[in-house]
VEXPA-68603 format. One record per residue: residue number from 1; residue in one letter; x, y, z of N, C-alpha, C in turn. Coordinates in nm, 3 decimals. Layout:
% VEXPA-68603
R;seq;type;n.x;n.y;n.z;ca.x;ca.y;ca.z;c.x;c.y;c.z
R;NUM;a;X;Y;Z;X;Y;Z;X;Y;Z $
...
***
This chain:
% VEXPA-68603
R;seq;type;n.x;n.y;n.z;ca.x;ca.y;ca.z;c.x;c.y;c.z
R;1;m;5.948;2.827;10.141;6.021;2.912;10.119;6.041;3.013;10.247 $
R;2;f;5.935;3.019;10.364;5.974;3.074;10.477;6.084;3.023;10.540 $
R;3;q;6.080;2.859;10.525;6.198;2.782;10.590;6.318;2.834;10.520 $
R;4;y;6.300;2.834;10.417;6.426;2.914;10.361;6.498;3.031;10.396 $
R;5;a;6.397;3.120;10.372;6.394;3.270;10.423;6.455;3.280;10.571 $
R;6;l;6.439;3.199;10.639;6.483;3.220;10.777;6.629;3.148;10.775 $
R;7;g;6.659;3.023;10.702;6.778;2.951;10.705;6.863;3.026;10.640 $
R;8;g;6.850;3.089;10.509;6.922;3.177;10.455;6.957;3.275;10.523 $
R;9;v;6.898;3.355;10.587;6.935;3.458;10.694;7.027;3.440;10.784 $
R;10;l;7.003;3.313;10.886;7.088;3.241;10.997;7.224;3.204;10.930 $
R;11;s;7.221;3.141;10.811;7.338;3.127;10.745;7.455;3.207;10.701 $
R;12;l;7.379;3.348;10.677;7.460;3.445;10.641;7.531;3.503;10.765 $
R;13;k;7.421;3.497;10.868;7.454;3.572;11.009;7.561;3.482;11.061 $
R;14;r;7.566;3.402;11.064;7.643;3.263;11.107;7.787;3.226;11.033 $
R;15;k;7.761;3.274;10.939;7.880;3.233;10.817;7.880;3.079;10.801 $
R;16;s;7.787;3.035;10.780;7.762;2.865;10.824;7.729;2.806;10.687 $
R;17;e;7.714;2.660;10.662;7.659;2.591;10.565;7.470;2.607;10.596 $
R;18;l;7.416;2.585;10.463;7.274;2.580;10.472;7.230;2.443;10.409 $
R;19;k;7.178;2.371;10.519;7.134;2.221;10.454;7.003;2.228;10.449 $
R;20;f;6.928;2.145;10.348;6.805;2.116;10.333;6.753;1.976;10.343 $
R;21;d;6.650;1.949;10.456;6.582;1.800;10.460;6.500;1.814;10.398 $
R;22;l;6.489;1.696;10.298;6.396;1.663;10.197;6.332;1.517;10.222 $
R;23;s;6.347;1.454;10.341;6.329;1.350;10.379;6.195;1.342;10.391 $
R;24;w;6.087;1.456;10.384;5.921;1.471;10.422;5.842;1.415;10.286 $
R;25;y;5.952;1.460;10.153;5.914;1.454;10.043;5.893;1.289;9.983 $
R;26;e;5.984;1.215;10.059;6.020;1.063;10.022;5.845;1.009;10.059 $
R;27;g;5.794;1.064;10.127;5.635;0.978;10.151;5.540;1.075;10.080 $
R;28;q;5.583;1.157;9.974;5.437;1.221;9.937;5.421;1.195;9.785 $
R;29;s;5.330;1.223;9.727;5.288;1.173;9.594;5.324;1.306;9.515 $
R;30;p;5.403;1.307;9.426;5.475;1.417;9.328;5.356;1.499;9.249 $
R;31;s;5.214;1.439;9.254;5.122;1.534;9.215;5.057;1.592;9.315 $
R;32;y;5.131;1.577;9.430;5.076;1.630;9.561;5.142;1.785;9.607 $
R;33;r;5.251;1.665;9.634;5.365;1.799;9.685;5.526;1.753;9.642 $
R;34;r;5.594;1.835;9.571;5.711;1.802;9.539;5.834;1.920;9.549 $
R;35;y;5.948;1.907;9.572;6.052;1.995;9.618;6.024;2.081;9.459 $
R;36;a;6.076;2.194;9.500;6.058;2.296;9.375;6.122;2.406;9.390 $
R;37;l;6.237;2.439;9.526;6.318;2.540;9.557;6.426;2.541;9.443 $
R;38;d;6.445;2.417;9.385;6.593;2.434;9.323;6.528;2.509;9.139 $
R;39;a;6.428;2.557;9.135;6.383;2.665;9.021;6.450;2.792;9.058 $
R;40;f;6.451;2.831;9.164;6.518;2.946;9.204;6.648;2.963;9.219 $
R;41;a;6.717;3.070;9.248;6.836;3.094;9.248;6.901;3.072;9.391 $
R;42;i;6.882;3.022;9.464;6.929;3.001;9.631;7.051;2.894;9.623 $
R;43;r;7.114;2.969;9.765;7.192;2.883;9.809;7.171;2.763;9.886 $
R;44;g;7.296;2.684;9.940;7.225;2.583;10.027;7.259;2.452;9.927 $
R;45;e;7.232;2.326;10.019;7.266;2.215;9.947;7.160;2.111;10.056 $
R;46;i;7.141;1.987;9.978;7.075;1.893;10.036;7.137;1.833;10.091 $
R;47;a;7.099;1.788;10.237;7.160;1.701;10.368;7.121;1.556;10.310 $
R;48;s;7.250;1.510;10.341;7.275;1.381;10.308;7.212;1.292;10.441 $
R;49;k;7.192;1.141;10.413;7.135;1.090;10.513;7.216;1.061;10.661 $
R;50;r;7.354;1.079;10.595;7.433;1.085;10.719;7.429;1.191;10.797 $
R;51;q;7.432;1.310;10.727;7.424;1.448;10.791;7.284;1.471;10.900 $
R;52;l;7.179;1.400;10.828;7.021;1.436;10.887;7.058;1.309;11.003 $
R;53;s;7.115;1.231;11.004;7.107;1.109;11.121;7.156;1.174;11.236 $
R;54;a;7.249;1.263;11.208;7.323;1.325;11.355;7.196;1.395;11.425 $
R;55;f;7.075;1.421;11.391;6.980;1.524;11.441;6.842;1.428;11.439 $
R;56;r;6.841;1.311;11.370;6.690;1.260;11.341;6.706;1.103;11.407 $
R;57;s;6.817;1.041;11.417;6.849;0.916;11.437;6.770;0.891;11.554 $
R;58;p;6.749;0.731;11.582;6.686;0.697;11.758;6.794;0.755;11.847 $
R;59;l;6.907;0.717;11.847;6.985;0.765;11.938;7.033;0.961;11.937 $
R;60;a;7.007;1.021;11.840;7.021;1.123;11.855;6.900;1.198;11.930 $
R;61;r;6.772;1.169;11.898;6.681;1.184;11.967;6.675;1.158;12.102 $
R;62;l;6.727;1.035;12.125;6.733;1.011;12.292;6.799;1.098;12.313 $
R;63;m;6.929;1.109;12.307;7.015;1.260;12.352;6.958;1.390;12.358 $
R;64;e;6.897;1.388;12.249;6.820;1.562;12.272;6.750;1.590;12.385 $
R;65;a;6.681;1.411;12.434;6.590;1.464;12.530;6.632;1.450;12.691 $
R;66;f;6.771;1.491;12.673;6.805;1.486;12.810;6.951;1.624;12.776 $
R;67;r;6.903;1.655;12.684;7.022;1.826;12.666;6.923;1.919;12.754 $
R;68;s;6.980;2.002;12.809;6.917;2.111;12.874;6.877;2.198;12.738 $
R;69;p;6.767;2.305;12.792;6.731;2.385;12.675;6.825;2.473;12.587 $
R;70;a;6.927;2.494;12.649;7.042;2.619;12.589;7.127;2.568;12.514 $
R;71;t;7.128;2.374;12.494;7.211;2.310;12.440;7.112;2.223;12.355 $
R;72;k;7.012;2.241;12.322;6.921;2.142;12.221;6.964;2.183;12.108 $
R;73;r;6.968;2.068;12.016;7.045;2.088;11.854;6.914;2.069;11.769 $
R;74;i;6.782;2.081;11.800;6.664;2.045;11.754;6.587;2.185;11.800 $
R;75;v;6.571;2.269;11.716;6.471;2.427;11.744;6.335;2.392;11.705 $
R;76;h;6.242;2.388;11.761;6.128;2.386;11.731;6.048;2.518;11.729 $
R;77;e;5.944;2.489;11.630;5.890;2.649;11.646;5.783;2.617;11.734 $
R;78;k;5.775;2.702;11.830;5.657;2.689;11.971;5.549;2.685;11.902 $
R;79;a;5.528;2.828;11.847;5.385;2.846;11.789;5.389;2.960;11.680 $
R;80;p;5.256;2.953;11.598;5.281;3.047;11.484;5.318;3.164;11.570 $
R;81;g;5.370;3.260;11.474;5.422;3.399;11.517;5.543;3.391;11.522 $
R;82;f;5.653;3.548;11.526;5.757;3.590;11.517;5.839;3.561;11.671 $
R;83;d;5.960;3.486;11.687;6.033;3.422;11.830;6.169;3.482;11.801 $
R;84;p;6.191;3.617;11.829;6.326;3.667;11.831;6.404;3.601;11.857 $
R;85;a;6.405;3.511;11.976;6.539;3.403;12.026;6.564;3.342;11.913 $
R;86;v;6.496;3.276;11.795;6.526;3.200;11.708;6.637;3.272;11.597 $
R;87;l;6.601;3.405;11.625;6.750;3.449;11.559;6.885;3.491;11.580 $
R;88;e;6.910;3.412;11.751;7.027;3.432;11.827;7.087;3.294;11.828 $
R;89;i;7.016;3.159;11.778;7.088;3.040;11.790;7.187;3.027;11.704 $
R;90;p;7.268;2.927;11.797;7.425;2.916;11.757;7.420;2.832;11.615 $
R;91;n;7.520;2.825;11.580;7.560;2.691;11.462;7.540;2.549;11.501 $
R;92;n;7.484;2.516;11.409;7.490;2.327;11.394;7.364;2.329;11.466 $
R;93;r;7.261;2.383;11.420;7.118;2.358;11.459;7.028;2.310;11.339 $
R;94;y;6.923;2.226;11.384;6.794;2.174;11.307;6.680;2.265;11.302 $
R;95;l;6.622;2.304;11.236;6.505;2.407;11.279;6.382;2.323;11.222 $
R;96;d;6.308;2.324;11.295;6.176;2.247;11.269;6.047;2.344;11.291 $
R;97;g;5.975;2.375;11.208;5.869;2.460;11.214;5.801;2.539;11.050 $
R;98;y;5.735;2.616;11.064;5.692;2.708;10.927;5.760;2.811;10.907 $
R;99;w;5.792;2.882;11.048;5.875;3.003;11.031;5.774;3.120;10.961 $
R;100;q;5.652;3.152;10.931;5.548;3.196;10.873;5.555;3.368;10.911 $
R;101;s;5.670;3.482;10.942;5.649;3.562;10.963;5.791;3.635;10.883 $
R;102;e;5.760;3.752;10.833;5.857;3.855;10.760;5.947;3.895;10.836 $
R;103;k;5.961;3.913;10.991;6.003;3.979;11.085;6.161;3.893;11.070 $
R;104;y;6.134;3.740;11.046;6.257;3.682;11.055;6.363;3.728;10.941 $
R;105;f;6.324;3.774;10.847;6.416;3.796;10.690;6.379;3.939;10.659 $
R;106;r;6.305;4.038;10.759;6.268;4.176;10.678;6.404;4.264;10.639 $
R;107;d;6.515;4.216;10.743;6.653;4.329;10.699;6.709;4.238;10.542 $
R;108;k;6.682;4.150;10.533;6.727;4.076;10.420;6.673;4.040;10.276 $
R;109;s;6.531;4.165;10.291;6.443;4.136;10.167;6.473;4.137;10.043 $
R;110;d;6.583;4.241;10.060;6.671;4.273;9.902;6.727;4.126;9.878 $
R;111;l;6.787;4.048;9.943;6.852;3.959;9.954;6.749;3.826;9.872 $
R;112;i;6.654;3.814;9.984;6.569;3.700;9.942;6.489;3.719;9.811 $
R;113;k;6.434;3.843;9.801;6.370;3.878;9.648;6.459;3.826;9.564 $
R;114;k;6.592;3.881;9.562;6.710;3.809;9.447;6.715;3.685;9.463 $
R;115;e;6.739;3.613;9.563;6.717;3.460;9.546;6.602;3.409;9.508 $
R;116;f;6.496;3.447;9.503;6.385;3.371;9.459;6.332;3.435;9.324 $
R;117;t;6.422;3.459;9.243;6.403;3.485;9.106;6.430;3.319;9.047 $
R;118;l;6.373;3.302;8.959;6.377;3.195;8.856;6.506;3.191;8.757 $
R;119;k;6.572;3.063;8.774;6.713;3.046;8.719;6.674;3.034;8.569 $
R;120;n;6.598;2.983;8.493;6.556;2.969;8.370;6.475;3.076;8.314 $
R;121;g;6.412;3.168;8.398;6.327;3.260;8.321;6.187;3.181;8.295 $
R;122;l;6.078;3.247;8.206;5.975;3.203;8.182;5.982;3.143;8.059 $
R;123;g;5.888;3.023;8.037;5.877;2.974;7.928;5.739;3.035;7.854 $
R;124;k;5.707;3.018;7.716;5.645;3.097;7.610;5.531;3.136;7.657 $
R;125;t;5.450;3.035;7.707;5.317;3.054;7.765;5.300;3.168;7.859 $
R;126;a;5.371;3.144;7.990;5.379;3.267;8.091;5.447;3.398;8.030 $
R;127;q;5.525;3.388;7.973;5.599;3.481;7.905;5.478;3.592;7.814 $
R;128;k;5.386;3.535;7.749;5.272;3.586;7.665;5.178;3.649;7.784 $
R;129;i;5.174;3.569;7.915;5.112;3.623;8.028;5.174;3.748;8.088 $
R;130;a;5.286;3.756;8.129;5.367;3.850;8.147;5.375;3.954;8.087 $
R;131;e;5.363;3.956;7.975;5.369;4.073;7.874;5.218;4.182;7.900 $
R;132;k;5.097;4.094;7.901;4.990;4.127;7.945;4.983;4.185;8.082 $
R;133;i;5.039;4.134;8.158;5.022;4.192;8.323;5.113;4.341;8.326 $
R;134;q;5.237;4.332;8.257;5.292;4.446;8.259;5.237;4.581;8.174 $
R;135;e;5.137;4.559;8.090;5.049;4.629;7.985;4.970;4.707;8.063 $
R;136;t;4.902;4.624;8.178;4.772;4.676;8.243;4.810;4.720;8.380 $
R;137;d;4.654;4.735;8.435;4.679;4.766;8.559;4.624;4.664;8.610 $
R;138;s;4.757;4.568;8.661;4.723;4.404;8.663;4.687;4.384;8.820 $
R;139;i;4.597;4.309;8.859;4.586;4.270;8.996;4.555;4.116;9.003 $
R;140;s;4.650;4.051;9.076;4.691;3.914;9.082;4.501;3.890;9.172 $
R;141;i;4.475;3.805;9.157;4.353;3.743;9.280;4.418;3.604;9.261 $
R;142;h;4.395;3.520;9.399;4.426;3.385;9.402;4.369;3.321;9.469 $
R;143;v;4.276;3.227;9.445;4.192;3.138;9.515;4.256;3.019;9.558 $
R;144;r;4.238;2.964;9.695;4.309;2.832;9.718;4.226;2.761;9.762 $
R;145;r;4.206;2.622;9.729;4.086;2.529;9.750;4.142;2.400;9.781 $
R;146;g;4.160;2.316;9.691;4.278;2.173;9.683;4.222;2.129;9.780 $
R;147;d;4.365;2.113;9.854;4.370;2.049;9.998;4.323;2.102;10.127 $
R;148;y;4.262;2.243;10.108;4.221;2.288;10.218;4.033;2.230;10.205 $
R;149;i;4.007;2.182;10.085;3.861;2.112;10.102;3.887;1.946;10.111 $
R;150;s;3.983;1.906;10.050;3.979;1.752;10.032;4.031;1.672;10.162 $
R;151;n;4.165;1.782;10.255;4.217;1.687;10.356;4.155;1.754;10.463 $
R;152;l;4.078;1.664;10.556;4.001;1.670;10.663;4.074;1.826;10.745 $
R;153;k;4.221;1.749;10.772;4.297;1.821;10.874;4.337;1.962;10.841 $
R;154;f;4.414;1.991;10.698;4.392;2.146;10.644;4.275;2.187;10.655 $
R;155;s;4.159;2.132;10.610;4.027;2.196;10.628;4.006;2.292;10.771 $
R;156;a;4.031;2.198;10.887;4.014;2.225;11.032;4.081;2.344;11.058 $
R;157;v;4.213;2.345;11.023;4.299;2.485;11.030;4.292;2.592;10.963 $
R;158;h;4.291;2.580;10.839;4.302;2.660;10.754;4.148;2.717;10.701 $
R;159;g;4.099;2.613;10.650;3.962;2.633;10.583;3.961;2.701;10.477 $
R;160;t;3.837;2.751;10.392;3.862;2.822;10.261;3.815;2.921;10.262 $
R;161;l;3.816;3.070;10.235;3.784;3.165;10.212;3.625;3.178;10.168 $
R;162;p;3.538;3.252;10.211;3.411;3.311;10.166;3.412;3.356;10.041 $
R;163;l;3.329;3.360;9.940;3.315;3.423;9.841;3.316;3.567;9.837 $
R;164;s;3.256;3.612;9.961;3.253;3.734;9.991;3.350;3.816;10.028 $
R;165;y;3.478;3.715;10.060;3.583;3.764;10.069;3.649;3.875;9.966 $
R;166;y;3.669;3.768;9.866;3.693;3.815;9.737;3.599;3.923;9.678 $
R;167;e;3.455;3.921;9.655;3.380;4.043;9.598;3.446;4.192;9.697 $
R;168;l;3.461;4.156;9.818;3.483;4.300;9.901;3.598;4.303;9.851 $
R;169;g;3.684;4.209;9.816;3.860;4.265;9.824;3.872;4.324;9.683 $
R;170;m;3.779;4.291;9.582;3.753;4.335;9.443;3.695;4.473;9.410 $
R;171;k;3.600;4.508;9.521;3.519;4.647;9.562;3.650;4.756;9.584 $
R;172;t;3.709;4.658;9.661;3.826;4.783;9.736;3.902;4.804;9.647 $
R;173;v;3.977;4.754;9.569;4.048;4.736;9.466;3.997;4.829;9.362 $
R;174;e;3.887;4.807;9.332;3.812;4.917;9.222;3.778;5.073;9.276 $
R;175;q;3.765;5.042;9.357;3.774;5.223;9.443;3.900;5.282;9.443 $
R;176;k;4.031;5.234;9.455;4.162;5.259;9.433;4.208;5.251;9.304 $
R;177;v;4.186;5.135;9.216;4.242;5.108;9.069;4.167;5.191;8.934 $
R;178;k;4.213;5.279;8.870;4.082;5.294;8.744;4.052;5.188;8.682 $
R;179;n;4.135;5.096;8.611;4.123;5.036;8.521;4.168;4.903;8.550 $
R;180;p;4.135;4.807;8.653;4.179;4.700;8.690;4.185;4.594;8.590 $
R;181;h;4.286;4.511;8.584;4.245;4.400;8.499;4.314;4.283;8.607 $
R;182;y;4.205;4.200;8.624;4.263;4.081;8.694;4.306;3.961;8.644 $
R;183;f;4.393;3.910;8.691;4.461;3.782;8.695;4.413;3.700;8.781 $
R;184;l;4.381;3.554;8.742;4.314;3.466;8.818;4.369;3.365;8.830 $
R;185;f;4.410;3.312;8.941;4.517;3.211;8.990;4.454;3.126;9.068 $
R;186;s;4.430;2.975;9.033;4.380;2.911;9.148;4.394;2.730;9.142 $
R;187;d;4.405;2.673;9.209;4.393;2.554;9.226;4.250;2.452;9.169 $
R;188;d;4.168;2.547;9.187;4.035;2.478;9.137;3.978;2.626;9.064 $
R;189;l;4.039;2.623;8.939;3.981;2.717;8.830;3.840;2.682;8.805 $
R;190;e;3.764;2.561;8.837;3.627;2.551;8.775;3.558;2.632;8.881 $
R;191;w;3.584;2.613;8.989;3.504;2.700;9.102;3.532;2.846;9.077 $
R;192;a;3.646;2.893;9.062;3.670;2.980;9.067;3.612;3.096;8.980 $
R;193;t;3.603;3.028;8.836;3.555;3.084;8.723;3.446;3.120;8.686 $
R;194;q;3.339;2.994;8.760;3.207;2.988;8.793;3.141;3.062;8.920 $
R;195;h;3.228;3.136;9.018;3.160;3.239;9.103;3.247;3.338;9.094 $
R;196;l;3.340;3.374;9.063;3.385;3.509;9.025;3.401;3.573;8.929 $
R;197;s;3.337;3.678;8.928;3.321;3.778;8.791;3.326;3.890;8.810 $
R;198;s;3.353;4.019;8.706;3.364;4.138;8.710;3.341;4.227;8.582 $
R;199;r;3.280;4.340;8.623;3.270;4.426;8.494;3.399;4.488;8.408 $
R;200;f;3.526;4.445;8.489;3.636;4.452;8.404;3.705;4.375;8.382 $
R;201;p;3.824;4.353;8.282;3.842;4.224;8.236;3.918;4.151;8.324 $
R;202;v;3.909;3.993;8.290;3.948;3.880;8.381;4.057;3.801;8.290 $
R;203;t;4.211;3.757;8.296;4.246;3.654;8.241;4.235;3.560;8.346 $
R;204;v;4.187;3.427;8.278;4.272;3.324;8.363;4.370;3.270;8.334 $
R;205;v;4.430;3.240;8.436;4.589;3.210;8.433;4.578;3.022;8.452 $
R;206;t;4.563;2.957;8.341;4.579;2.816;8.348;4.711;2.746;8.370 $
R;207;h;4.729;2.617;8.429;4.811;2.542;8.469;4.877;2.448;8.403 $
R;208;e;4.819;2.485;8.242;4.898;2.401;8.140;5.030;2.470;8.111 $
R;209;e;5.121;2.384;8.058;5.254;2.483;8.005;5.309;2.548;8.077 $
R;210;m;5.274;2.552;8.220;5.327;2.639;8.318;5.329;2.599;8.472 $
R;211;t;5.457;2.584;8.512;5.489;2.565;8.641;5.474;2.661;8.738 $
R;212;e;5.409;2.577;8.871;5.395;2.656;9.002;5.479;2.791;9.025 $
R;213;n;5.605;2.761;9.010;5.734;2.842;9.024;5.694;2.988;8.909 $
R;214;e;5.646;2.972;8.796;5.626;3.045;8.703;5.480;3.120;8.706 $
R;215;q;5.401;3.061;8.784;5.289;3.093;8.809;5.289;3.214;8.937 $
R;216;m;5.359;3.177;9.051;5.414;3.267;9.140;5.525;3.412;9.073 $
R;217;h;5.586;3.374;9.004;5.640;3.497;8.938;5.554;3.591;8.841 $
R;218;l;5.461;3.525;8.810;5.368;3.595;8.759;5.285;3.689;8.821 $
R;219;m;5.226;3.651;8.958;5.198;3.704;9.031;5.245;3.840;9.076 $
R;220;a;5.391;3.812;9.127;5.501;3.882;9.159;5.481;4.031;9.066 $
R;221;l;5.461;3.988;8.920;5.490;4.119;8.807;5.370;4.206;8.852 $
R;222;c;5.230;4.120;8.928;5.109;4.205;8.864;5.155;4.365;8.994 $
R;223;k;5.064;4.449;8.953;5.078;4.574;9.023;5.027;4.552;9.165 $
R;224;h;4.918;4.485;9.200;4.822;4.497;9.318;4.769;4.347;9.332 $
R;225;h;4.732;4.308;9.467;4.706;4.165;9.479;4.562;4.140;9.597 $
R;226;i;4.525;4.055;9.564;4.427;3.981;9.637;4.454;3.856;9.660 $
R;227;i;4.510;3.858;9.806;4.590;3.688;9.837;4.476;3.611;9.868 $
R;228;a;4.511;3.491;9.902;4.422;3.360;9.984;4.474;3.358;10.092 $
R;229;n;4.417;3.291;10.184;4.493;3.245;10.318;4.615;3.120;10.287 $
R;230;s;4.676;3.138;10.221;4.783;3.054;10.148;4.939;3.134;10.132 $
R;231;s;5.042;3.045;10.175;5.165;3.082;10.189;5.193;3.120;10.022 $
R;232;f;5.129;3.064;9.930;5.156;3.074;9.789;5.135;3.202;9.732 $
R;233;s;5.021;3.253;9.799;4.977;3.372;9.732;5.055;3.477;9.828 $
R;234;w;5.084;3.457;9.947;5.154;3.555;10.001;5.279;3.582;9.948 $
R;235;w;5.377;3.488;9.906;5.472;3.496;9.883;5.482;3.591;9.721 $
R;236;g;5.380;3.542;9.628;5.319;3.632;9.513;5.311;3.785;9.535 $
R;237;a;5.230;3.794;9.634;5.235;3.956;9.671;5.372;4.027;9.730 $
R;238;w;5.452;3.933;9.827;5.578;3.982;9.904;5.678;3.980;9.790 $
R;239;l;5.684;3.909;9.695;5.802;3.938;9.614;5.778;4.048;9.493 $
R;240;d;5.666;4.092;9.497;5.642;4.236;9.445;5.738;4.347;9.493 $
R;241;s;5.808;4.424;9.457;5.846;4.511;9.521;5.826;4.673;9.507 $
R;242;r;5.699;4.653;9.462;5.661;4.814;9.429;5.612;4.854;9.549 $
R;243;p;5.643;4.965;9.614;5.619;5.047;9.728;5.485;5.110;9.735 $
R;244;d;5.405;5.120;9.620;5.277;5.172;9.583;5.184;5.036;9.623 $
R;245;k;5.198;4.924;9.626;5.122;4.828;9.572;5.058;4.827;9.658 $
R;246;i;4.915;4.768;9.638;4.792;4.741;9.731;4.793;4.574;9.752 $
R;247;v;4.779;4.528;9.841;4.782;4.404;9.886;4.669;4.376;9.992 $
R;248;i;4.576;4.294;9.960;4.467;4.251;10.023;4.456;4.101;10.058 $
R;249;a;4.436;4.091;10.207;4.468;3.947;10.279;4.357;3.961;10.356 $
R;250;p;4.329;3.839;10.392;4.226;3.797;10.514;4.286;3.801;10.638 $
R;251;k;4.189;3.867;10.743;4.200;3.915;10.847;4.207;3.776;10.925 $
R;252;n;4.132;3.680;10.891;4.097;3.559;10.955;4.194;3.458;10.893 $
R;253;w;4.313;3.451;10.886;4.401;3.338;10.826;4.364;3.218;10.846 $
R;254;f;4.334;3.184;10.966;4.355;3.027;11.003;4.152;3.033;11.039 $
R;255;a;4.146;2.940;11.042;3.998;2.880;11.042;3.993;2.833;11.197 $
R;256;d;4.106;2.799;11.248;4.108;2.784;11.364;4.151;2.897;11.460 $
R;257;p;4.073;2.917;11.533;4.094;3.065;11.602;4.205;3.032;11.729 $
R;258;s;4.255;2.934;11.746;4.357;2.906;11.866;4.495;2.915;11.802 $
R;259;k;4.460;2.944;11.654;4.623;2.986;11.587;4.645;3.125;11.577 $
R;260;n;4.758;3.163;11.607;4.797;3.312;11.618;4.853;3.362;11.468 $
R;261;a;4.755;3.445;11.406;4.810;3.462;11.278;4.876;3.617;11.304 $
R;262;s;4.886;3.702;11.402;4.880;3.845;11.370;5.071;3.895;11.300 $
R;263;d;5.160;3.768;11.326;5.285;3.799;11.248;5.286;3.730;11.090 $
R;264;i;5.169;3.701;11.021;5.200;3.647;10.901;5.201;3.780;10.812 $
R;265;i;5.097;3.858;10.844;5.043;3.955;10.713;5.124;4.129;10.768 $
R;266;p;5.229;4.122;10.659;5.293;4.252;10.693;5.202;4.362;10.745 $
R;267;p;5.214;4.484;10.814;5.151;4.606;10.875;5.107;4.700;10.738 $
R;268;s;5.170;4.701;10.640;5.121;4.783;10.504;5.018;4.711;10.438 $
R;269;w;5.013;4.575;10.453;4.854;4.524;10.359;4.733;4.503;10.426 $
R;270;l;4.661;4.526;10.350;4.529;4.564;10.388;4.429;4.430;10.423 $
R;271;k;4.418;4.439;10.568;4.346;4.288;10.600;4.170;4.341;10.572 $
R;272;i;4.101;4.237;10.540;3.954;4.272;10.534;3.876;4.087;10.578 $
***
């Protein structure tokens, strides 16, 4: 979604076509990762193999190695964090990176939020939860574990947030919201339900009969948010347009201290 947001802003600015490289998904199990942006009202088209070969073929990569910095056609993200020079790149470029900063698309936030709406709305199960969210002082709380635990590489970079983070986040919310109702989202609901508890109501949002896109939409419907060090709940909180929302985010986004996370969390969010 960060990649799309940057690409979408650049395509508007340059009045150019926006193409998506989905070749990474060819080597992934659908149960682990699948392309899901097509559930949203986005612009752009999937790039063909012929179009991608202009950037990714062995010959194209060889030619790229001999180009001057100003004429290189593949723009690599240098490091985590906002790089204003990326917003000035010319047409016909291939963007390679995560681009996890609101600063790339903040000026077009209304458009991006509109494009990240579900084309087909919510199913029956999600709609029932949506009604409950709208009737209460709803707080989304997201626990990300999954591949942050099972994948050693991801674990070293991201790590998992301690229980104390969520306990402090809930305590902070309860000092500001009179009757909070928590809506719990997680890829490890067994762990989350065993370890997180509150004297206030908690609704567990299960994965059954519901897509990940619907879950993110439900997060965005909540009035306040306690997010994980995960782009999934980052977007769930960011897509909420309420100016008075409380968003609690981890000050240590990465387990790896060498990773710069200063541009990931918007300044209005509370870091703990």
